[in-house]
Backbone as CSV, one residue per row, in Angstrom:
resi,resn,N_x,N_y,N_z,CA_x,CA_y,CA_z,C_x,C_y,C_z
1,MET,-20.320,-27.293,-91.307,-20.511,-27.520,-89.879,-20.564,-26.170,-89.168
2,MET,-21.297,-26.115,-88.062,-21.394,-24.876,-87.284,-20.943,-25.138,-85.850
3,GLN,-20.347,-24.110,-85.257,-19.854,-24.223,-83.893,-20.890,-23.645,-82.941
4,GLU,-21.266,-24.454,-81.965,-22.365,-24.103,-81.075,-22.043,-22.902,-80.187
5,ALA,-23.067,-22.076,-79.958,-22.951,-20.943,-79.032,-23.687,-21.208,-77.722
6,LYS,-24.598,-22.189,-77.715,-25.375,-22.480,-76.506,-24.452,-22.860,-75.341
7,LYS,-24.783,-22.391,-74.154,-23.934,-22.598,-72.981,-23.676,-24.079,-72.721
8,SER,-24.678,-24.915,-72.952,-24.565,-26.345,-72.641,-23.565,-27.077,-73.532
9,CYS,-23.281,-26.531,-74.719,-22.374,-27.216,-75.651,-21.490,-26.225,-76.409
10,ALA,-21.240,-25.073,-75.837,-20.481,-24.015,-76.522,-19.117,-24.512,-76.979
11,GLY,-18.787,-24.177,-78.219,-17.501,-24.542,-78.782,-17.488,-25.860,-79.525
12,LYS,-18.511,-26.683,-79.321,-18.585,-27.964,-80.025,-19.276,-27.778,-81.374
13,TRP,-19.114,-28.753,-82.242,-19.571,-28.626,-83.633,-20.731,-29.556,-83.928
14,TYR,-21.569,-29.130,-84.876,-22.775,-29.901,-85.224,-23.243,-29.452,-86.609
15,LEU,-24.117,-30.242,-87.187,-24.772,-29.805,-88.419,-25.760,-28.682,-88.107
16,PRO,-26.025,-27.783,-89.042,-27.093,-26.794,-88.821,-28.403,-27.519,-88.506
17,ALA,-29.059,-27.109,-87.443,-30.277,-27.811,-87.008,-31.057,-26.920,-86.059
18,GLY,-32.315,-27.263,-85.854,-33.120,-26.505,-84.906,-34.583,-26.868,-84.989
19,ARG,-35.355,-26.276,-84.105,-36.788,-26.530,-84.044,-37.541,-25.660,-85.055
20,MET,-38.618,-26.201,-85.549,-39.485,-25.421,-86.432,-40.267,-24.401,-85.631
21,GLU,-40.520,-23.261,-86.221,-41.322,-22.228,-85.576,-42.789,-22.367,-85.996
22,LYS,-43.662,-21.709,-85.257,-45.092,-21.790,-85.533,-45.391,-21.315,-86.951
23,ASN,-46.269,-22.038,-87.643,-46.711,-21.721,-89.008,-45.577,-21.763,-90.027
24,GLU,-44.528,-22.545,-89.734,-43.377,-22.639,-90.623,-43.364,-24.001,-91.316
25,SER,-43.018,-24.025,-92.587,-42.917,-25.294,-93.299,-41.576,-25.952,-92.985
26,ILE,-41.464,-27.242,-93.298,-40.223,-27.974,-93.053,-39.075,-27.358,-93.844
27,VAL,-39.337,-27.038,-95.105,-38.288,-26.464,-95.959,-37.892,-25.072,-95.478
28,THR,-38.869,-24.234,-95.156,-38.569,-22.879,-94.672,-37.753,-22.929,-93.392
29,ALA,-38.102,-23.847,-92.490,-37.361,-23.989,-91.234,-35.911,-24.376,-91.507
30,CYS,-35.725,-25.301,-92.433,-34.369,-25.745,-92.776,-33.545,-24.591,-93.331
31,GLU,-34.109,-23.867,-94.270,-33.379,-22.764,-94.903,-33.097,-21.644,-93.902
32,ARG,-34.025,-21.396,-92.982,-33.810,-20.374,-91.957,-32.685,-20.772,-91.007
33,GLU,-32.701,-22.031,-90.543,-31.673,-22.483,-89.609,-30.279,-22.425,-90.238
34,VAL,-30.172,-22.823,-91.498,-28.866,-22.767,-92.171,-28.369,-21.324,-92.243
35,LEU,-29.251,-20.401,-92.592,-28.858,-18.990,-92.682,-28.435,-18.456,-91.318
36,GLU,-29.215,-18.751,-90.286,-28.911,-18.224,-88.951,-27.605,-18.777,-88.407
37,GLU,-27.323,-20.054,-88.680,-26.181,-20.701,-88.038,-24.912,-20.715,-88.884
38,THR,-25.042,-20.528,-90.198,-23.854,-20.559,-91.058,-23.631,-19.283,-91.854
39,GLY,-24.669,-18.445,-91.997,-24.553,-17.246,-92.820,-24.836,-17.484,-94.286
40,LEU,-25.115,-18.723,-94.667,-25.331,-19.064,-96.072,-26.825,-19.196,-96.376
41,THR,-27.232,-18.765,-97.559,-28.590,-19.021,-98.036,-28.548,-20.284,-98.878
42,VAL,-29.546,-21.136,-98.694,-29.581,-22.397,-99.421,-30.950,-22.605,-100.044
43,HIS,-30.967,-23.425,-101.069,-32.211,-23.875,-101.693,-32.304,-25.370,-101.457
44,CYS,-33.258,-25.803,-100.628,-33.409,-27.231,-100.336,-33.866,-27.978,-101.580
45,THR,-33.279,-29.151,-101.804,-33.611,-29.932,-102.995,-34.305,-31.248,-102.693
46,THR,-34.024,-31.849,-101.530,-34.678,-33.125,-101.231,-34.572,-33.491,-99.758
47,LEU,-35.524,-34.286,-99.310,-35.395,-34.989,-98.038,-34.340,-36.078,-98.201
48,LEU,-33.512,-36.274,-97.192,-32.536,-37.356,-97.195,-32.956,-38.490,-96.276
49,MET,-33.647,-38.133,-95.195,-34.023,-39.126,-94.192,-35.076,-38.530,-93.268
50,VAL,-35.885,-39.406,-92.682,-36.807,-39.013,-91.613,-36.465,-39.850,-90.390
51,GLU,-36.276,-39.164,-89.257,-35.998,-39.865,-88.010,-37.123,-39.613,-87.023
52,THR,-37.505,-40.639,-86.297,-38.547,-40.508,-85.275,-38.068,-41.162,-83.989
53,ALA,-38.657,-40.731,-82.879,-38.335,-41.317,-81.577,-39.630,-41.460,-80.788
54,ILE,-39.519,-41.839,-79.526,-40.696,-41.979,-78.687,-41.441,-40.646,-78.624
55,GLY,-42.757,-40.713,-78.709,-43.560,-39.499,-78.653,-43.642,-38.818,-80.007
56,SER,-43.768,-37.517,-79.988,-44.011,-36.775,-81.231,-42.739,-36.220,-81.867
57,TRP,-41.567,-36.597,-81.352,-40.307,-36.065,-81.869,-40.022,-36.615,-83.260
58,MET,-39.739,-35.724,-84.184,-39.338,-36.106,-85.537,-38.215,-35.198,-85.991
59,ARG,-37.288,-35.758,-86.772,-36.228,-34.952,-87.371,-36.247,-35.190,-88.883
60,PHE,-36.399,-34.094,-89.618,-36.398,-34.164,-91.077,-35.029,-33.705,-91.570
61,VAL,-34.341,-34.582,-92.262,-32.989,-34.301,-92.739,-33.064,-33.950,-94.223
62,LEU,-32.596,-32.759,-94.558,-32.664,-32.282,-95.938,-31.277,-31.891,-96.426
63,THR,-31.130,-31.826,-97.735,-29.914,-31.291,-98.336,-30.326,-30.303,-99.409
64,GLY,-29.362,-29.548,-99.910,-29.691,-28.535,-100.916,-28.446,-27.898,-101.480
65,LYS,-28.631,-26.762,-102.121,-27.521,-26.062,-102.775,-27.377,-24.660,-102.198
66,VAL,-26.134,-24.240,-102.010,-25.856,-22.884,-101.539,-26.119,-21.902,-102.678
67,THR,-26.903,-20.880,-102.400,-27.248,-19.896,-103.434,-26.711,-18.499,-103.127
68,GLY,-26.161,-18.297,-101.925,-25.649,-16.966,-101.584,-25.225,-16.896,-100.137
69,GLY,-25.022,-15.672,-99.659,-24.607,-15.460,-98.289,-23.097,-15.486,-98.138
70,ARG,-22.653,-15.415,-96.887,-21.225,-15.418,-96.573,-21.006,-16.291,-95.343
71,LEU,-20.036,-17.193,-95.434,-19.780,-18.131,-94.350,-19.430,-17.386,-93.065
72,LYS,-20.089,-17.754,-91.994,-19.945,-17.079,-90.709,-18.540,-17.262,-90.134
73,THR,-17.932,-16.182,-89.686,-16.613,-16.210,-89.069,-16.758,-15.898,-87.580
74,PRO,-15.686,-16.091,-86.779,-15.772,-15.738,-85.353,-16.187,-14.294,-85.109
75,ALA,-15.891,-13.413,-86.048,-16.298,-12.011,-85.899,-17.816,-11.845,-85.999
76,ASP,-18.485,-12.849,-86.577,-19.939,-12.786,-86.752,-20.685,-13.546,-85.652
77,ALA,-19.971,-14.021,-84.639,-20.583,-14.864,-83.603,-21.790,-14.180,-82.959
78,ASP,-22.834,-14.968,-82.722,-24.037,-14.483,-82.052,-24.653,-15.630,-81.269
79,LYS,-25.880,-15.468,-80.807,-26.522,-16.506,-79.996,-26.831,-17.770,-80.791
80,GLU,-26.846,-17.660,-82.116,-27.163,-18.827,-82.955,-25.963,-19.750,-83.118
81,SER,-24.771,-19.186,-83.292,-23.557,-19.976,-83.479,-22.338,-19.080,-83.355
82,LEU,-21.185,-19.726,-83.157,-19.932,-18.973,-83.039,-19.261,-18.762,-84.391
83,GLN,-19.380,-19.761,-85.272,-18.823,-19.687,-86.615,-19.281,-20.917,-87.389
84,ALA,-18.924,-20.953,-88.670,-19.232,-22.121,-89.506,-18.077,-22.335,-90.475
85,LYS,-17.881,-23.567,-90.902,-16.840,-23.828,-91.893,-17.112,-25.146,-92.605
86,TRP,-16.542,-25.238,-93.798,-16.606,-26.476,-94.561,-15.550,-27.428,-94.011
87,VAL,-15.913,-28.690,-93.816,-15.013,-29.660,-93.199,-14.997,-30.945,-94.021
88,ARG,-13.812,-31.429,-94.325,-13.692,-32.728,-94.999,-13.498,-33.849,-93.989
89,ASN,-12.658,-33.589,-92.986,-12.323,-34.611,-91.989,-12.948,-34.246,-90.644
90,LEU,-13.969,-34.974,-90.232,-14.662,-34.670,-88.982,-13.817,-34.945,-87.753
91,ASP,-12.740,-35.709,-87.900,-11.859,-35.981,-86.773,-11.182,-34.708,-86.271
92,GLU,-11.206,-33.676,-87.096,-10.589,-32.410,-86.701,-11.432,-31.672,-85.654
93,LEU,-12.697,-32.073,-85.516,-13.632,-31.315,-84.692,-14.077,-32.102,-83.462
94,GLU,-14.436,-31.379,-82.406,-15.110,-31.977,-81.254,-16.605,-31.807,-81.459
95,LEU,-17.285,-32.908,-81.703,-18.703,-32.854,-82.031,-19.569,-32.730,-80.782
96,ARG,-20.704,-32.060,-80.949,-21.675,-31.970,-79.865,-22.241,-33.348,-79.544
97,ALA,-22.460,-34.144,-80.573,-22.990,-35.502,-80.411,-22.666,-36.304,-81.664
98,GLY,-22.603,-37.621,-81.508,-22.268,-38.477,-82.641,-23.468,-38.914,-83.457
99,ASP,-24.659,-38.393,-83.115,-25.868,-38.851,-83.805,-26.019,-38.293,-85.215
100,ILE,-25.038,-37.498,-85.666,-25.100,-36.957,-87.027,-24.204,-37.715,-87.996
101,MET,-23.393,-38.643,-87.476,-22.415,-39.314,-88.348,-23.093,-40.076,-89.482
102,HIS,-24.165,-40.810,-89.167,-24.841,-41.581,-90.211,-25.555,-40.661,-91.197
103,LEU,-25.946,-39.458,-90.740,-26.582,-38.500,-91.644,-25.573,-37.970,-92.651
104,ILE,-24.375,-37.703,-92.177,-23.317,-37.211,-93.055,-22.934,-38.276,-94.079
105,GLU,-22.843,-39.533,-93.632,-22.520,-40.616,-94.571,-23.624,-40.787,-95.613
106,LYS,-24.869,-40.637,-95.192,-25.986,-40.715,-96.138,-25.883,-39.596,-97.180
107,ALA,-25.556,-38.385,-96.720,-25.431,-37.248,-97.638,-24.290,-37.466,-98.625
108,ARG,-23.176,-38.012,-98.151,-22.046,-38.288,-99.047,-22.423,-39.331,-100.084
109,SER,-23.115,-40.377,-99.656,-23.543,-41.423,-100.587,-24.528,-40.869,-101.613
110,TYR,-25.441,-40.015,-101.144,-26.416,-39.384,-102.039,-25.698,-38.540,-103.096
111,LYS,-24.729,-37.724,-102.658,-24.000,-36.859,-103.593,-23.252,-37.689,-104.630
112,GLU,-22.621,-38.781,-104.187,-21.897,-39.645,-105.125,-22.857,-40.288,-106.123
113,ALA,-24.014,-40.749,-105.629,-25.000,-41.370,-106.517,-25.494,-40.378,-107.569
114,ARG,-25.721,-39.128,-107.151,-26.176,-38.115,-108.110,-25.093,-37.819,-109.147
115,SER,-23.830,-37.798,-108.729,-22.745,-37.510,-109.673,-22.583,-38.625,-110.697
116,LEU,-22.981,-39.841,-110.318,-22.888,-41.001,-111.220,-24.203,-41.263,-111.955
117,SER,-25.205,-40.395,-111.747,-26.544,-40.586,-112.329,-27.097,-41.965,-111.998
118,ASP,-26.942,-42.365,-110.754,-27.391,-43.673,-110.282,-28.918,-43.677,-110.150
119,SER,-29.576,-44.387,-111.034,-31.046,-44.393,-111.066,-31.669,-45.277,-109.997
120,THR,-30.857,-45.998,-109.221,-31.415,-46.858,-108.169,-31.778,-46.052,-106.923
121,TRP,-31.344,-44.792,-106.856,-31.670,-43.951,-105.709,-33.003,-43.254,-105.925
122,PHE,-33.643,-42.880,-104.820,-34.916,-42.163,-104.904,-34.725,-40.827,-105.611
123,GLU,-35.780,-40.381,-106.287,-35.740,-39.074,-106.932,-35.841,-37.974,-105.883
124,ASP,-35.275,-36.804,-106.204,-35.357,-35.675,-105.279,-36.822,-35.391,-104.943
125,GLN,-37.079,-35.212,-103.665,-38.466,-35.029,-103.215,-38.505,-34.211,-101.935
126,LEU,-39.307,-33.163,-101.941,-39.515,-32.338,-100.758,-40.893,-32.629,-100.165
127,PRO,-41.117,-32.269,-98.913,-42.438,-32.484,-98.319,-43.539,-31.789,-99.116
128,ALA,-44.659,-32.477,-99.272,-45.810,-31.898,-99.966,-46.609,-31.037,-98.997
129,ALA,-47.170,-29.939,-99.518,-47.931,-29.010,-98.668,-49.368,-29.496,-98.527
130,ARG,-49.654,-30.132,-97.404,-51.010,-30.577,-97.104,-51.197,-30.552,-95.599
131,PRO,-52.222,-29.876,-95.097,-52.362,-29.694,-93.649,-52.974,-30.907,-92.947
132,TYR,-52.479,-31.179,-91.754,-53.022,-32.219,-90.871,-53.013,-31.681,-89.446
133,SER,-53.980,-32.085,-88.668,-54.039,-31.654,-87.277,-53.381,-32.664,-86.341
134,ARG,-53.061,-33.867,-86.857,-52.438,-34.897,-86.043,-51.248,-35.490,-86.792
135,GLN,-50.470,-36.322,-86.091,-49.379,-37.052,-86.734,-49.917,-38.397,-87.197
136,LEU,-49.887,-38.600,-88.505,-50.501,-39.782,-89.091,-49.475,-40.648,-89.816
137,LEU,-49.779,-41.940,-89.832,-49.008,-42.920,-90.590,-49.922,-43.531,-91.629
138,ARG,-49.557,-43.376,-92.902,-50.327,-43.965,-94.002,-49.489,-45.091,-94.612
139,LEU,-50.131,-46.208,-94.931,-49.402,-47.373,-95.425,-49.745,-47.695,-96.879
140,VAL,-48.715,-47.937,-97.665,-48.871,-48.562,-98.972,-48.348,-49.991,-98.802
141,ILE,-49.276,-50.923,-98.614,-48.923,-52.316,-98.350,-49.025,-53.100,-99.652
142,VAL,-47.920,-53.682,-100.075,-47.887,-54.389,-101.363,-47.698,-55.881,-101.145
143,ILE,-48.290,-56.629,-102.064,-48.223,-58.084,-101.999,-48.425,-58.623,-103.414
144,LYS,-47.866,-59.797,-103.677,-48.020,-60.407,-105.006,-49.005,-61.583,-104.922
145,LYS,-49.939,-61.616,-105.877,-50.877,-62.743,-105.951,-50.230,-63.868,-106.754
146,LYS,-50.107,-65.027,-106.124,-49.400,-66.145,-106.741,-50.080,-66.620,-108.014
147,ALA,-51.398,-66.622,-108.022,-52.135,-67.167,-109.167,-51.953,-66.346,-110.435
148,THR,-51.779,-65.044,-110.284,-51.690,-64.163,-111.465,-50.332,-63.478,-111.600
149,ASN,-49.511,-63.564,-110.544,-48.207,-62.895,-110.511,-48.338,-61.376,-110.611
150,ARG,-49.488,-60.849,-110.163,-49.723,-59.408,-110.209,-49.648,-58.807,-108.803
151,ILE,-49.255,-57.540,-108.745,-49.114,-56.834,-107.480,-50.457,-56.242,-107.061
152,HIS,-50.762,-56.367,-105.765,-51.964,-55.779,-105.173,-51.555,-54.857,-104.035
153,ILE,-52.392,-53.869,-103.740,-52.210,-53.021,-102.563,-53.464,-53.104,-101.710
154,LEU,-53.313,-52.795,-100.431,-54.442,-52.857,-99.513,-55.181,-51.528,-99.515
155,LEU,-56.504,-51.600,-99.647,-57.353,-50.411,-99.588,-58.421,-50.605,-98.526
156,GLY,-58.755,-49.522,-97.836,-59.844,-49.535,-96.877,-61.006,-48.709,-97.403
157,GLU,-62.172,-48.875,-96.796,-63.335,-48.116,-97.251,-64.113,-47.589,-96.049
158,LYS,-64.308,-46.281,-96.012,-65.241,-45.658,-95.066,-66.299,-44.957,-95.916
159,THR,-65.998,-43.738,-96.332,-66.894,-43.071,-97.284,-66.375,-43.220,-98.707
160,ALA,-65.078,-43.576,-98.831,-64.464,-43.778,-100.143,-63.242,-44.673,-99.951
161,TRP,-62.769,-45.274,-101.037,-61.582,-46.114,-100.952,-60.376,-45.252,-100.595
162,HIS,-59.511,-45.790,-99.730,-58.355,-45.028,-99.284,-57.259,-45.988,-98.827
163,LEU,-56.044,-45.467,-98.741,-54.945,-46.237,-98.175,-55.103,-46.282,-96.651
164,PRO,-54.789,-47.410,-96.016,-54.938,-47.519,-94.554,-54.093,-46.468,-93.835
165,SER,-54.689,-45.797,-92.871,-53.996,-44.752,-92.112,-54.363,-44.859,-90.637
166,CYS,-53.442,-44.422,-89.780,-53.713,-44.398,-88.345,-52.909,-43.267,-87.708
167,GLU,-53.287,-42.908,-86.492,-52.544,-41.880,-85.772,-51.306,-42.505,-85.129
168,ILE,-50.185,-41.799,-85.227,-48.962,-42.264,-84.592,-49.110,-42.084,-83.076
169,HIS,-48.873,-43.153,-82.340,-49.076,-43.106,-80.885,-48.149,-42.057,-80.267
170,PRO,-48.693,-41.124,-79.488,-47.879,-40.017,-78.954,-46.875,-40.417,-77.884
171,ALA,-46.995,-41.640,-77.361,-46.098,-42.051,-76.276,-45.280,-43.292,-76.625
172,LYS,-45.347,-43.723,-77.896,-44.609,-44.919,-78.300,-43.867,-44.647,-79.600
173,SER,-43.038,-45.595,-80.015,-42.257,-45.428,-81.235,-43.133,-45.662,-82.465
174,LEU,-42.642,-45.207,-83.601,-43.380,-45.425,-84.839,-43.465,-46.918,-85.166
175,HIS,-42.408,-47.665,-84.855,-42.455,-49.111,-85.080,-43.554,-49.759,-84.256
176,SER,-43.762,-49.269,-83.044,-44.829,-49.790,-82.195,-46.195,-49.484,-82.801
177,THR,-46.353,-48.267,-83.323,-47.596,-47.905,-83.997,-47.837,-48.792,-85.200
178,LEU,-46.795,-49.007,-86.007,-46.914,-49.864,-87.194,-47.298,-51.286,-86.809
179,ARG,-46.645,-51.827,-85.794,-46.919,-53.202,-85.365,-48.371,-53.357,-84.924
180,ARG,-48.873,-52.403,-84.120,-50.243,-52.454,-83.633,-51.249,-52.335,-84.779
181,PHE,-50.945,-51.450,-85.743,-51.854,-51.242,-86.863,-51.899,-52.469,-87.760
182,MET,-50.765,-53.119,-87.986,-50.739,-54.329,-88.816,-51.533,-55.447,-88.149
183,ILE,-51.497,-55.526,-86.823,-52.298,-56.519,-86.112,-53.784,-56.214,-86.273
184,ASP,-54.141,-54.930,-86.219,-55.541,-54.544,-86.432,-56.033,-54.964,-87.816
185,LEU,-55.136,-54.893,-88.804,-55.519,-55.195,-90.186,-55.487,-56.686,-90.506
186,PHE,-54.509,-57.408,-89.905,-54.266,-58.789,-90.331,-54.320,-59.817,-89.205
187,GLY,-54.578,-59.375,-87.983,-54.647,-60.314,-86.877,-53.318,-60.476,-86.165
188,ALA,-53.364,-61.155,-85.033,-52.179,-61.289,-84.184,-51.032,-62.026,-84.865
189,GLU,-51.364,-62.968,-85.741,-50.328,-63.737,-86.446,-50.057,-63.109,-87.816
190,VAL,-49.568,-61.875,-87.813,-49.283,-61.198,-89.077,-48.134,-61.914,-89.778
191,PRO,-48.317,-62.333,-91.036,-47.216,-62.974,-91.763,-46.025,-62.035,-91.895
192,PRO,-44.825,-62.577,-92.162,-43.617,-61.752,-92.267,-43.776,-60.616,-93.281
193,HIS,-43.339,-59.436,-92.878,-43.417,-58.245,-93.723,-42.314,-57.302,-93.279
194,ARG,-42.051,-56.288,-94.075,-41.024,-55.328,-93.669,-41.339,-53.932,-94.198
195,PRO,-41.037,-52.904,-93.411,-41.146,-51.529,-93.911,-39.998,-51.258,-94.873
196,CYS,-40.296,-50.603,-95.976,-39.300,-50.395,-97.039,-38.959,-48.929,-97.268
197,GLY,-39.316,-48.058,-96.330,-38.950,-46.660,-96.462,-40.135,-45.745,-96.710
198,ILE,-39.836,-44.452,-96.660,-40.846,-43.407,-96.809,-41.076,-43.087,-98.285
199,LEU,-42.354,-43.020,-98.680,-42.713,-42.612,-100.036,-43.006,-41.120,-100.119
200,SER,-43.564,-40.553,-99.047,-43.868,-39.124,-99.059,-44.036,-38.608,-97.641
201,VAL,-43.803,-37.302,-97.487,-44.071,-36.579,-96.253,-44.983,-35.414,-96.600
202,GLU,-46.055,-35.247,-95.829,-46.999,-34.152,-96.077,-47.125,-33.314,-94.808
203,HIS,-47.016,-31.994,-94.977,-47.090,-31.088,-93.827,-47.365,-29.680,-94.333
204,ASP,-48.229,-28.964,-93.628,-48.502,-27.559,-93.952,-49.105,-26.909,-92.717
205,SER,-48.322,-26.074,-92.057,-48.789,-25.441,-90.818,-49.234,-23.998,-91.031
206,SER,-49.370,-23.577,-92.290,-49.703,-22.178,-92.573,-51.085,-21.783,-92.045
207,ASN,-51.954,-22.776,-91.860,-53.303,-22.465,-91.353,-53.452,-22.808,-89.867
208,GLY,-52.317,-22.974,-89.194,-52.353,-23.256,-87.769,-52.311,-24.721,-87.407
209,LYS,-52.474,-25.606,-88.364,-52.386,-27.035,-88.099,-50.914,-27.463,-88.151
210,ASP,-50.499,-28.281,-87.191,-49.087,-28.647,-87.135,-48.889,-30.154,-87.149
211,GLY,-49.794,-30.867,-87.818,-49.650,-32.308,-87.952,-48.809,-32.666,-89.167
212,VAL,-48.600,-33.953,-89.344,-47.800,-34.438,-90.460,-48.305,-35.822,-90.839
213,CYS,-48.132,-36.196,-92.093,-48.503,-37.538,-92.545,-47.309,-38.167,-93.256
214,LEU,-46.865,-39.305,-92.740,-45.786,-40.076,-93.353,-46.401,-41.252,-94.099
215,THR,-46.078,-41.382,-95.377,-46.550,-42.528,-96.150,-45.423,-43.543,-96.246
216,LEU,-45.657,-44.718,-95.693,-44.636,-45.752,-95.557,-44.948,-46.934,-96.471
217,LEU,-43.945,-47.408,-97.197,-44.091,-48.592,-98.041,-43.803,-49.840,-97.209
218,VAL,-44.737,-50.795,-97.244,-44.598,-52.047,-96.497,-44.825,-53.202,-97.458
219,ALA,-43.971,-54.228,-97.393,-44.080,-55.360,-98.320,-44.211,-56.677,-97.566
220,PHE,-45.141,-57.512,-98.025,-45.271,-58.869,-97.511,-44.366,-59.809,-98.299
221,ARG,-43.800,-60.786,-97.582,-43.014,-61.826,-98.254,-43.929,-62.930,-98.778
222,ALA,-44.956,-63.257,-98.013,-45.878,-64.328,-98.409,-46.801,-63.842,-99.523
223,PRO,-47.320,-64.774,-100.359,-48.258,-64.376,-101.406,-49.612,-63.983,-100.821
224,LEU,-50.398,-63.298,-101.630,-51.712,-62.813,-101.204,-52.588,-63.934,-100.679
225,GLU,-52.508,-65.105,-101.309,-53.364,-66.218,-100.923,-53.126,-66.660,-99.477
226,GLU,-51.987,-66.304,-98.885,-51.636,-66.751,-97.537,-51.749,-65.637,-96.486
227,VAL,-52.333,-64.498,-96.878,-52.422,-63.370,-95.948,-53.885,-62.957,-95.786
228,PRO,-54.576,-63.491,-94.788,-55.972,-63.119,-94.565,-56.089,-61.721,-93.977
229,ILE,-57.195,-61.060,-94.294,-57.473,-59.716,-93.791,-58.601,-59.814,-92.770
230,ILE,-58.438,-59.159,-91.610,-59.525,-59.150,-90.639,-60.185,-57.773,-90.560
231,GLY,-59.467,-56.740,-90.986,-60.045,-55.401,-90.991,-60.954,-55.192,-92.186
232,LYS,-61.611,-54.030,-92.255,-62.523,-53.723,-93.353,-61.748,-53.176,-94.543
233,CYS,-60.948,-54.073,-95.127,-60.099,-53.716,-96.253,-60.171,-54.793,-97.325
234,VAL,-59.658,-54.478,-98.499,-59.596,-55.440,-99.595,-58.255,-55.295,-100.300
235,TRP,-57.836,-56.370,-100.959,-56.672,-56.294,-101.840,-57.126,-55.785,-103.202
236,HIS,-56.439,-54.803,-103.718,-56.790,-54.196,-105.004,-55.644,-54.398,-105.994
237,GLU,-55.966,-55.028,-107.123,-54.939,-55.246,-108.144,-54.625,-53.925,-108.854
238,ILE,-53.355,-53.595,-108.970,-52.940,-52.349,-109.622,-52.375,-52.655,-111.003
239,THR,-52.137,-51.620,-111.776,-51.618,-51.819,-113.126,-50.227,-52.442,-113.064
240,LYS,-49.854,-53.108,-114.129,-48.528,-53.733,-114.172,-47.432,-52.686,-114.057
241,GLU,-47.645,-51.535,-114.680,-46.628,-50.479,-114.627,-46.394,-50.003,-113.198
242,LEU,-47.493,-49.728,-112.480,-47.359,-49.289,-111.093,-46.802,-50.409,-110.227
243,GLY,-47.233,-51.623,-110.485,-46.723,-52.756,-109.726,-45.226,-52.924,-109.882
244,ASP,-44.728,-52.767,-111.114,-43.290,-52.867,-111.361,-42.530,-51.753,-110.637
245,GLN,-43.114,-50.552,-110.604,-42.471,-49.432,-109.910,-42.359,-49.699,-108.413
246,LEU,-43.439,-50.240,-107.832,-43.417,-50.530,-106.398,-42.469,-51.682,-106.080
247,LEU,-42.437,-52.694,-106.937,-41.499,-53.804,-106.729,-40.058,-53.322,-106.766
248,GLN,-39.787,-52.370,-107.654,-38.445,-51.808,-107.738,-38.071,-51.096,-106.443
249,LYS,-39.031,-50.365,-105.885,-38.772,-49.667,-104.630,-38.581,-50.651,-103.479
250,VAL,-39.290,-51.769,-103.522,-39.145,-52.784,-102.479,-37.781,-53.454,-102.546
251,SER,-37.308,-53.704,-103.765,-36.098,-54.505,-103.946,-34.809,-53.706,-103.909
252,MET,-34.864,-52.401,-104.151,-33.636,-51.583,-104.202,-33.465,-50.799,-102.912
253,LYS,-32.282,-50.876,-102.336,-31.989,-50.338,-101.014,-32.225,-48.834,-100.895
254,HIS,-31.884,-48.077,-101.916,-31.921,-46.621,-101.821,-33.083,-46.000,-102.606
255,SER,-34.100,-46.775,-102.905,-35.164,-46.282,-103.779,-36.266,-45.516,-103.041
256,THR,-36.217,-45.520,-101.708,-37.172,-44.748,-100.900,-36.398,-43.906,-99.891
257,ILE,-37.064,-42.904,-99.341,-36.432,-42.072,-98.316,-36.327,-42.892,-97.031
258,PRO,-35.131,-43.027,-96.465,-34.959,-43.882,-95.287,-35.732,-43.366,-94.073
259,LEU,-36.270,-44.300,-93.323,-36.900,-44.009,-92.034,-36.029,-44.611,-90.943
260,HIS,-35.556,-43.768,-90.033,-34.720,-44.233,-88.930,-35.492,-44.036,-87.632
261,VAL,-35.846,-45.131,-86.988,-36.578,-45.063,-85.719,-35.572,-45.196,-84.586
262,ILE,-35.433,-44.126,-83.810,-34.474,-44.093,-82.710,-35.092,-44.743,-81.480
263,LYS,-34.414,-45.712,-80.926,-34.943,-46.448,-79.768,-34.604,-45.717,-78.469
């Protein structure tokens, strides 16, 4: 934990955090903020969660391993922070805000799962380096065909087959964008479905582009035969191996990177 130096919250405690700088990757930003605010160098190992709110605000939560540096003391205080320390009991501290409590619990659960070699959790995964000029939502929509008991995914076609994608609305929540896009694909009476977490995050601002693409897993409860398509898409049968992998991600709580939409 780090103790804030900013006038608005000086003396209160928070996780290392901050805004990304121009042409900076998500991982580089994370490692820089940790160094500036705690004095420690870290190697990021995985995304833990993605949080979104109204508009273009996103928070990428990562964890990693300390590789060097020296924990910041009050003698090292600067504009970035007053000090940093390892904390077991958060009740000892006055927090800047309580919006980090669920992040800390997620990190603790992740660490315990890794120590137990729990294979039901998602594999370590960092954002992939791919540039985008806008904030995009890509969907992997899965459904089971009753007649064959095989898994299908939805594909669209413009110049080539692709997963359905849309721009995240800059003035609404991601859930609102998802709801509108599903209506575009399946009509106003979209059968019951649910988002099952993030499969990947793609971002690369090294060439001046500062967009991002979130790939979200979505599952229908109804069989394929009961879900008509109105958009220019088709259901595509995938291999049994891939289908089993996607079903596992749908059915297991911790098998994808969590998406938290802040209202």
